[in-house]
C-alpha positions in Angstrom: -11.6 -18.2 12.5 -9.2 -20.9 13.4 -7.9 -23.8 10.8 -9.2 -26.5 13.8 -12.6 -24.7 13.5 -12.4 -24.4 9.5 -12.2 -28.2 9.5 -14.9 -29.4 11.8 -17.1 -27.1 9.2 -16.1 -29.1 6.7 -17.1 -32.8 8.4 -19.9 -31.6 10.3 -22.3 -31.2 8.0 -22.0 -33.8 5.6 -23.3 -37.8 6.0 -20.1 -39.7 5.5 -22.3 -42.2 4.4 -23.2 -40.1 1.2 -19.8 -38.5 1.4 -17.8 -41.7 0.0 -20.6 -41.9 -3.0 -19.1 -38.7 -4.4 -16.9 -39.5 -7.2 -13.2 -40.9 -6.3 -11.2 -37.4 -7.5 -13.6 -35.4 -5.8 -13.1 -37.2 -2.8 -9.6 -37.6 -2.6 -9.2 -33.9 -3.2 -10.7 -33.5 -0.6 -9.1 -35.8 1.6 -6.1 -34.5 0.7 -7.2 -30.8 1.5 -8.7 -31.7 5.0 -5.1 -33.1 5.4 -3.0 -30.3 5.2 -5.2 -28.0 7.3 -4.5 -30.6 9.9 -0.7 -30.2 9.5 -1.1 -26.5 9.6 -3.8 -26.8 12.9 -0.5 -28.9 14.7 1.7 -26.1 14.6 -0.6 -23.5 15.0 -2.2 -24.2 18.8 -1.1 -21.7 21.7 0.0 -22.0 25.1 -3.3 -21.5 27.4 -5.5 -23.2 29.8 -8.1 -24.6 26.8 -4.4 -26.2 25.1 -5.5 -30.0 26.3 -9.1 -29.3 25.2 -7.6 -27.8 21.9 -5.4 -30.5 20.8 -7.7 -33.3 22.2 -9.8 -31.2 19.2 -7.4 -31.9 16.6 -7.5 -35.7 17.4 -10.8 -35.8 17.0 -10.3 -34.4 13.4 -7.7 -36.6 12.6 -9.9 -39.2 13.3 -12.4 -38.2 11.3 -10.2 -37.7 8.4 -9.6 -41.1 8.8 -13.1 -42.0 8.0 -12.9 -39.6 5.1 -10.1 -41.2 3.4 -10.8 -45.0 4.4 -8.6 -46.8 2.7 -6.2 -44.2 1.3 -5.0 -42.5 4.5 -1.4 -41.2 3.5 1.3 -42.2 5.6 1.7 -38.7 6.2 -1.2 -39.1 9.1 0.2 -41.5 11.6 3.1 -39.3 11.5 1.3 -36.4 12.3 -1.4 -38.4 14.9 2.2 -39.7 16.6 3.4 -35.6 17.0 -0.2 -35.0 18.0 -0.5 -38.0 20.6 3.1 -36.8 22.2 2.2 -33.1 22.3 -1.2 -33.8 24.2 0.8 -35.6 26.5 3.5 -33.1 27.2 0.7 -31.0 28.5 -0.2 -32.9 31.1 3.0 -33.1 33.0 3.1 -31.8 36.0 -0.3 -31.8 35.8 -1.9 -35.4 35.0 0.9 -38.1 35.2 -1.5 -40.9 34.9 -3.3 -39.4 31.5 0.1 -38.0 30.0 1.2 -41.3 30.2 -1.1 -42.9 28.7 -1.0 -40.3 25.5 2.8 -41.3 25.6 2.1 -44.9 25.1 -0.2 -44.2 22.5 2.4 -42.3 20.8 4.8 -45.1 21.4 2.6 -47.5 20.5 2.2 -46.1 16.7 5.3 -44.8 16.0 6.3 -48.4 16.7 4.0 -49.8 14.1 5.2 -47.7 11.3 8.9 -47.7 13.1 8.7 -43.7 13.1 12.3 -43.7 15.0 11.7 -39.9 16.0 8.2 -40.3 17.2 9.8 -43.6 19.6 12.5 -41.3 20.6 10.1 -38.4 21.6 7.6 -41.1 23.4 10.8 -42.6 25.5 11.8 -38.8 26.4 7.5 -38.5 27.3 7.5 -41.6 29.9 10.9 -40.9 31.0 10.0 -37.1 31.9 6.7 -38.6 33.8 8.5 -41.0 36.0 10.7 -38.2 36.7 8.0 -36.0 38.3 6.5 -39.3 39.6 10.2 -39.2 41.4 10.7 -42.8 40.1 14.7 -41.5 39.0 16.1 -44.7 37.9 13.3 -45.3 35.2 13.5 -41.7 34.4 17.1 -42.0 33.3 16.4 -45.7 31.4 14.0 -43.9 29.1 16.1 -40.6 28.6 19.0 -42.9 28.0 17.0 -44.9 25.1 15.6 -41.6 23.8 19.3 -40.4 23.6 20.2 -43.8 21.7 17.7 -43.8 18.9 18.4 -39.8 18.9 21.7 -40.1 18.2 21.0 -42.7 15.6 19.1 -40.3 13.9 21.1 -37.5 14.0 18.3 -35.1 15.9 20.7 -32.6 17.5 17.7 -30.8 18.8 16.6 -34.0 20.2 20.3 -35.0 21.6 20.1 -31.2 23.3 16.9 -32.8 25.0 18.1 -35.7 26.2 20.8 -34.3 27.8 19.5 -31.9 29.4 16.5 -34.3 31.0 18.8 -36.6 32.1 20.8 -34.3 34.0 17.8 -33.1 35.8 17.4 -36.1 37.2 21.0 -36.6 38.1 20.4 -33.4 40.2 17.7 -34.5 41.6 19.7 -37.5 43.0 21.8 -35.4 44.1 24.9 -36.1 41.5 25.9 -32.4 40.7 28.6 -33.0 39.3 27.7 -35.5 36.3 24.5 -33.7 36.4 26.6 -30.2 35.4 28.7 -32.6 32.8 24.9 -32.8 30.8 23.9 -29.8 31.3 27.0 -28.6 29.6 26.5 -30.8 26.9 23.3 -30.0 25.7 24.3 -26.0 26.2 26.9 -26.8 23.7 24.8 -28.0 21.1 22.0 -25.5 21.8 24.6 -22.7 20.8 25.6 -24.4 17.9 22.0 -24.6 16.7 21.8 -21.0 17.6 18.0 -21.6 19.1 17.4 -18.9 22.2 14.4 -20.1 23.3 16.1 -24.0 24.6 19.8 -21.4 25.5 17.1 -20.5 28.8 16.7 -24.1 30.4 20.1 -24.8 30.2 21.5 -21.7 31.6 18.5 -22.3 34.5 19.4 -25.5 35.1 23.2 -24.6 35.4 22.3 -21.7 37.7 20.2 -24.1 40.1 23.4 -26.4 40.5 25.8 -23.0 41.6 22.8 -22.3 44.0 23.6 -25.9 44.7 27.3 -25.2 45.4 26.4 -22.2 47.5 28.1 -20.0 44.4 24.7 -17.2 44.4 26.4 -14.9 42.9 27.1 -16.6 39.5 23.9 -18.5 39.9 21.9 -15.1 40.0 23.7 -13.6 36.9 23.0 -17.0 35.2 19.2 -16.7 36.2 19.4 -12.9 34.8 21.1 -13.6 31.6 18.3 -16.4 31.4 15.4 -14.1 32.0 16.7 -11.4 29.6 16.3 -14.2 26.9 13.1 -15.1 27.9 11.6 -11.9 27.6 13.4 -11.5 24.3 11.4 -14.0 22.7 8.4 -13.7 25.2 9.3 -17.6 26.4 6.2 -17.2 29.3 6.6 -20.2 30.3 10.4 -20.4 30.8 10.2 -17.0 32.4 7.9 -18.7 35.2 11.1 -21.2 36.2 13.5 -18.2 36.2 11.6 -15.9 38.3 11.3 -18.8 40.8 15.0 -19.3 40.7 15.5 -15.5 41.0 13.2 -15.6 43.9 14.6 -18.0 45.4 18.3 -16.2 45.6 17.1 -13.3 46.9 15.5 -15.2 49.5 19.0 -16.7 50.6 20.3 -13.6 50.3 17.5 -11.8 52.7 16.3 -9.3 50.0 12.8 -10.3 50.8 11.0 -7.5 48.8 12.7 -8.8 45.5 12.5 -12.1 46.7 8.5 -11.4 46.9 8.3 -9.4 43.9 9.7 -12.3 41.8 7.9 -15.1 43.5 4.6 -12.7 42.6 5.7 -12.8 39.3 6.0 -16.2 38.6 2.7 -17.1 40.2 0.7 -14.5 37.6 2.5 -16.3 34.7 1.7 -19.9 36.2 -2.3 -18.7 36.6 -2.5 -17.0 33.2 -1.0 -20.6 31.6 -3.0 -23.0 33.8 0.2 -24.3 34.9 -0.9 -26.0 38.1 2.8 -27.4 39.1 4.0 -23.8 39.1 1.5 -22.2 40.7 2.2 -24.5 43.4 5.5 -23.9 43.5 5.5 -20.0 43.6 2.8 -20.6 46.9 5.4 -22.5 48.7 8.0 -20.1 47.5 6.3 -17.1 48.9 5.4 -19.6 52.3 9.0 -19.8 52.7 9.6 -16.0 52.5 7.0 -15.5 55.1 8.4 -18.4 57.3 12.3 -16.3 56.9 10.3 -13.3 58.4 8.9 -14.8 61.2 5.3 -14.4 59.7 4.7 -18.3 60.2 0.4 -17.2 59.8 0.8 -16.2 56.3 3.5 -18.8 56.0 1.3 -21.5 56.5 -1.4 -20.5 54.5 0.9 -20.5 51.3 1.9 -23.9 52.6 -2.0 -25.3 52.8 -2.1 -23.9 49.4 0.9 -25.3 47.9 0.1 -28.8 49.5 -3.3 -29.0 48.2 -2.4 -28.5 44.5 0.8 -30.9 44.7 -1.2 -33.6 46.2 -4.2 -33.6 43.7 -1.6 -33.5 40.7 0.6 -36.3 42.4 3.4 -34.2 42.6 5.4 -36.1 45.1 9.0 -34.1 45.0 6.9 -31.0 45.6 4.8 -32.6 48.4 7.8 -33.5 50.3 9.5 -30.1 49.8 6.4 -28.7 51.5 6.0 -30.9 54.7 9.8 -30.2 54.8 8.9 -26.3 54.8 5.3 -26.8 56.5 7.1 -28.8 59.4 10.2 -26.0 59.7 7.6 -23.3 60.1 5.4 -24.7 63.4 8.8 -25.5 64.8 10.1 -22.3 64.6 6.7 -20.8 66.0 6.9 -23.0 68.6 4.3 -25.9 68.0 7.2 -29.2 67.8 4.3 -31.7 67.8 3.2 -30.4 65.0 6.6 -30.1 63.4 7.4 -33.4 63.6 4.1 -35.0 62.4 4.7 -32.6 59.0 8.5 -33.2 58.7 8.3 -36.8 59.4 5.3 -36.9 56.0 8.1 -35.2 54.1 11.1 -37.2 54.6 8.4 -40.0 54.1 7.8 -39.3 50.7 11.4 -38.1 50.2 13.3 -41.6 51.0 10.1 -42.9 48.8 11.1 -41.2 45.3 15.2 -41.3 46.5 15.9 -37.6 46.3 18.1 -36.8 49.0 18.3 -33.4 48.7 15.0 -33.6 50.3 16.2 -36.2 52.8 19.1 -33.9 53.9 17.1 -30.6 54.5 14.1 -33.2 56.7 16.8 -34.9 58.3 18.2 -31.1 59.6 14.8 -29.9 60.6 14.0 -33.3 62.4 17.1 -32.7 64.4 16.1 -29.3 65.4 13.1 -30.5 66.5 13.7 -33.4 68.5 16.6 -31.4 70.4 13.2 -28.5 70.9 12.0 -31.7 72.4 14.3 -32.6 74.7 15.2 -35.6 72.7 18.8 -35.5 72.8 18.8 -39.0 71.5 16.7 -38.8 68.1 18.3 -35.5 67.7 21.8 -36.6 67.6 21.1 -39.8 65.1 19.4 -36.9 62.7 21.6 -34.9 63.0 24.6 -37.2 62.1 22.9 -38.8 59.5 22.2 -35.0 57.9 26.4 -34.7 57.6 26.5 -37.9 56.3 24.2 -37.4 53.5 25.6 -33.7 52.9 29.3 -35.3 52.9 27.5 -37.7 50.3 26.1 -35.0 48.3 29.1 -33.2 48.0 31.5 -35.9 47.1 33.8 -35.2 50.5 34.4 -38.7 50.7 35.3 -38.6 46.4 37.3 -35.9 47.2 39.3 -37.1 50.2 40.0 -40.0 47.8 41.6 -38.4 45.4 43.5 -36.5 47.2 44.9 -39.4 48.9 45.9 -40.5 45.9 47.0 -38.1 44.4 49.4 -37.4 47.3 50.6 -41.4 47.2 51.2 -40.5 43.3 53.5 -37.6 44.1 55.2 -39.2 47.1 55.8 -42.3 44.6 57.6 -39.8 41.8 59.5 -38.2 44.5 60.4 -41.5 45.6 61.7 -42.7 42.2 63.6 -39.4 41.4 65.7 -40.0 45.1 65.7 -43.4 44.1 67.9 -42.4 40.9 70.0 -39.8 42.0 71.1 -42.4 44.7 71.5 -44.9 42.3 73.7 -42.5 40.0 75.4 -41.4 42.9 76.4 -44.8 44.0 77.4 -45.6 40.4 79.9 -42.6 40.3 81.7 -43.3 43.4 82.1 -47.4 41.9 83.5 -45.7 38.8 86.3 -43.5 41.0 87.3 -46.3 43.1 87.8 -48.3 40.5 90.0 -45.8 39.2 92.0 -45.3 41.8 92.3 -48.9 41.7 94.1 -49.0 38.6 96.9 -46.8 39.7 98.0 -48.7 43.4 99.8 -51.7 43.6 101.3 -53.9 46.5 101.3 -52.1 49.8 100.0 -48.8 48.7 97.2 -50.4 47.0 96.4 -52.5 50.5 97.0 -48.8 52.4 94.4 -46.8 49.9 92.1 -49.5 49.7 91.8 -49.6 53.9 91.8 -45.3 53.9 88.5 -45.6 51.4 87.3 -48.2 53.6 87.6 -46.6 56.5 86.5 -42.9 55.2 83.4 -44.8 53.5 82.3 -45.8 57.1 83.3 -42.7 58.7 81.0 -41.1 56.2 78.1 -42.9 56.3 78.3 -43.0 60.3 78.3 -39.3 59.6 75.5 -39.7 57.4 73.3 -41.3 59.4 73.7 -38.9 62.1 73.2 -36.1 59.9 70.0 -37.6 58.6 69.2 -38.5 62.0 69.7 -35.0 63.0 67.4 -33.6 60.2 64.6 -36.1 60.9 64.7 -35.1 64.6 64.6 -31.5 63.1 61.6 -32.0 60.7 59.7 -34.0 63.8 59.8 -30.8 65.7 59.1 -28.6 63.2 55.9 -30.7 62.6 55.4 -30.8 66.3 55.3 -26.7 66.4 53.5 -26.3 63.3 50.8 -28.7 64.7 51.0 -26.8 68.0 50.5 -23.4 66.2 47.5 -24.7 64.2 45.2 -26.2 66.6 46.6 -22.8 68.6 44.4 -21.2 65.8 42.1 -23.8 64.6 39.7 -26.7 66.5 41.4 -29.9 66.0 39.1 -31.2 63.8 39.3 -28.3 61.4 43.0 -28.6 61.8 42.8 -31.9 60.9 40.8 -31.8 58.0 43.1 -28.8 56.7 45.8 -31.1 57.0 44.7 -33.9 55.3 43.0 -32.2 52.4 44.3 -28.8 52.6 40.9 -26.9 52.7 38.3 -27.1 55.1 34.9 -26.8 53.9 32.2 -24.6 55.3 29.3 -26.2 57.5 26.0 -24.8 58.7 25.1 -25.5 62.5 21.1 -26.2 63.0 22.0 -25.1 66.9 24.8 -23.4 68.4 25.1 -20.7 71.7 27.4 -18.5 70.9 28.8 -16.1 73.9 30.1 -12.7 74.2 32.0 -10.5 76.4 33.5 -6.9 76.7 34.0 -4.6 79.3 32.3 -1.0 80.3 34.1 1.7 79.6 37.1 0.3 78.4 38.4 2.9 76.2 38.1 5.5 79.5 40.4 3.2 81.4 43.0 2.0 78.9 43.9 6.0 78.6 45.2 5.4 82.4 47.5 2.8 81.5 50.4 2.0 79.8 50.9 -0.4 76.7 52.2 -3.2 78.7 49.8 -2.8 81.3 46.4 -2.5 79.0 48.1 -5.5 76.6 49.2 -7.8 80.1 45.5 -7.2 81.7 43.5 -8.2 78.8 45.8 -11.1 78.4 45.2 -12.2 81.9 41.8 -12.0 81.1 41.2 -13.7 78.6 43.6 -16.4 79.9 41.3 -17.1 82.4 38.7 -16.9 80.2 39.8 -19.4 77.9 40.9 -22.2 80.8 36.9 -20.9 81.7 35.2 -21.6 78.5 37.9 -25.5 77.4 36.3 -26.6 81.0 32.9 -26.3 79.8 33.1 -27.9 76.0 33.4 -24.0 74.4 35.0 -23.0 71.6 36.9 -20.0 71.4 36.4 -18.4 68.2 38.3 -14.8 68.7 39.0 -11.6 70.2 38.8 -8.1 69.3 39.6 -5.1 70.8 38.2 -5.9 74.9 35.5 -8.3 73.5 36.0 -12.2 73.7 34.1 -14.6 71.4 33.2 -18.3 72.0 30.6 -20.8 70.5 29.1 -24.1 72.3 28.0 -26.7 70.0 30.8 -26.6 67.0 32.8 -28.1 65.8 31.2 -31.4 66.7 27.4 -31.1 67.5 26.6 -31.5 71.5 23.0 -30.9 73.3 24.2 -29.3 76.3 26.2 -26.4 74.8 22.6 -23.9 76.0 23.7 -25.0 79.8 27.4 -24.8 78.9 27.4 -21.5 78.1 25.6 -20.2 80.9 27.7 -22.0 83.2 31.1 -20.4 81.7 29.3 -17.1 81.9 28.4 -17.7 85.3 31.9 -18.4 86.0 33.7 -15.7 83.9 31.5 -13.0 86.0 32.4 -14.9 89.3 36.2 -14.4 88.5 36.1 -10.9 87.2 34.2 -9.8 90.8 37.4 -11.5 92.6 39.6 -10.0 90.2 38.2 -6.5 90.3 38.5 -7.0 94.3 42.1 -8.1 93.8 42.6 -5.0 91.3 40.1 -2.4 93.3 42.8 -3.6 96.7 46.0 -2.4 95.4 45.1 0.7 94.0 44.1 -0.3 90.3 40.5 0.4 88.2 38.4 -2.7 87.8 37.5 -4.1 84.4 33.4 -4.4 84.6 32.3 -7.6 82.2 29.1 -7.5 80.0 28.1 -11.1 79.1 25.4 -11.7 76.0 24.2 -15.1 75.1 22.2 -16.4 72.0 21.1 -19.7 70.8 20.5 -20.3 66.9 22.3 -21.7 64.1 25.3 -20.9 62.4 27.7 -21.2 59.0 31.3 -21.9 60.4 34.4 -22.0 58.7 38.0 -21.2 57.0 38.5 -17.8 56.3 41.3 -15.8 54.2 44.8 -17.8 53.7 47.3 -16.0 55.0 46.7 -15.3 58.8 43.5 -17.3 58.3 40.9 -17.8 60.8 37.6 -20.0 62.0 35.0 -18.2 62.1 31.3 -17.8 62.6 28.5 -16.2 60.8 24.7 -15.5 61.0 21.7 -14.4 62.7 22.4 -16.0 66.1 26.4 -14.0 66.1 24.7 -10.8 65.6 21.8 -11.2 68.3 24.3 -12.6 70.7 26.8 -9.2 70.0 23.1 -7.6 71.0 22.6 -9.4 74.2 26.2 -8.7 75.5 25.7 -4.8 74.2 22.3 -4.3 75.8 23.4 -6.2 79.0 24.4 -4.8 82.1 28.0 -5.3 84.5 28.0 -8.4 86.2 25.2 -9.8 84.8 24.4 -12.8 82.2 22.0 -11.4 79.5 20.6 -14.4 77.5 18.1 -14.4 74.6 14.5 -15.7 74.3 15.8 -18.9 72.3 18.6 -19.9 74.7 15.5 -19.3 77.8 13.6 -21.8 76.2 16.8 -24.5 76.6 18.0 -23.7 79.8 14.8 -22.3 82.0 14.3 -25.2 84.1 17.9 -25.4 85.0 18.7 -21.7 85.7 16.6 -18.9 87.7 15.7 -16.8 84.9 14.5 -12.7 85.4 12.6 -11.6 82.1 13.9 -7.6 81.9 12.0 -6.6 78.8 12.9 -6.3 74.8 15.6 -5.3 72.6 15.9 -4.5 69.5 17.8 -6.5 66.7 18.4 -6.0 63.0 16.2 -8.1 61.0 14.5 -9.7 63.7 12.8 -6.6 65.2 12.2 -6.5 69.2 13.0 -9.7 71.1 13.0 -10.7 74.4 16.0 -10.6 77.1 16.6 -12.3 80.3 19.3 -12.6 83.4 20.1 -15.7 84.2 21.7 -17.0 88.0 22.2 -20.6 88.9 19.2 -22.1 91.0 
């Protein structure tokens, strides 16, 4: 039988008053025996759905023991009760924060009464954790630091490692990734010294999360997998839940949906087995995002609905905000912008309430897309600006810029000081030489020599000034040339960022229109042209395309062989890019029509152009460090390419997403479906001016 059951049997069949009348020696012996059994019971409980009931039973046993001991209660009793209250509090984290806080405060009060410092530190830690769950991050940091101070004073290394880790978790939620990582590594170092494998795994998980936030998905996945191996080795089921969730998130980001579902369902199974409501909701939420990515919005919304009910029931505000954001995104993608807006506004309200800037940033991005689809361009632009400002703030772009400026200023000051020193030494040397010469010259010879020196010094100075001026002119000319060359390769905003900081951060754009062109049977035609004729023909066409796309505010991305690619809506966001792209495409088509007629009249073969357009989200940035280029990636690019390759010469072929944005401004003709990778069959349309 369980120890706790045996304890109850000891007390259950007797009359306490009669028991007190027994001999004092027998009373004290049995009381201490009970206390030993209670001590064993506080370390023997298992993690299952009945764990809270079990712990509360142990607490009742403690109270019964107190009655049995009467006034002779050993000091150890109160210490054990403090620890038991703290354990009960921890079991309520994420499930019932109100009860969790109540037991934590009971633990704190008793610890203070008996001056039990470790108990006080643990209670502070519990109160900090519950505040973190409730989104009250300043209070969470305050209590975790109070706990850390006591733990450092009493030399509780395990407790210190726990406090460092918990502070890191809260800092991460506030968006301070650099500080969070610092605390995680402090915690990891102590745990490695202690050699406790079970305590290693949460640190690995948290470090993996920071890798994920920074876009370093390969290292994040490796960290999570190493963590999972340790957890399986020590059978840490509760830890495995979080790791399966984190691995599933990375799988989803990398479009590995099969493994993503597999890992999320593994986390769900363990969460249900342990009765962990918070992670049950997280698992359902994550499965919903996978279905949403696969465009199965009905299944996605079903999973989100389960998640939101659980999260609202347990008061998980961070989870509530996350799920509302996901519901809004799913409705937006499925075409119901009204419901999308309703849920996104709920999500951002909760995210702002708890100060979770990661979630606020995601909500701004989703709202920008929703307002854009509702043709509310003013609100769309405002939310996109707020998204970029929040993203820059979270990633420390402004801090990084200031550090780089400071480094540049320090480097300039150092070089200037070195140059001043060299100039001073050179001047001293010249003076010394003059003094030596002056000593050997007398009379008229002295005057003559002095005149000669003065003349030469002025001439040298004049020549030096001429040389310096010329060098400055050359440097300015070279700078102008390099700037011009850079602007020929990169957008002006990216070029300026590169010149200022030496790097350019990749950006995700929620809505961009991509345009592709190529020439039908280009390979066959090129066989009948000389190299000079071929390059000359492409140069003439692409120069014309450059003028047309620039005129319509499109950004040229690159040419590959006979293909030409450009995009609207980046690097500076605008809300006319679908219309701009269609106008540019129609003008390119008309230009090629005139150009081909002129070629045919001269006996040449025409270049028949195909044009494809698609609108969607992309990631844009600079790749490489030699012959670097500004490029874009994403499904939107791939689908634009499919629109072009599935098009007809002399026609402009657009996707469903572009059609929805320009159908009121142009004449569109439905022409069927095209099979696209990871998208299934998608609709396409020919477009003409009204």
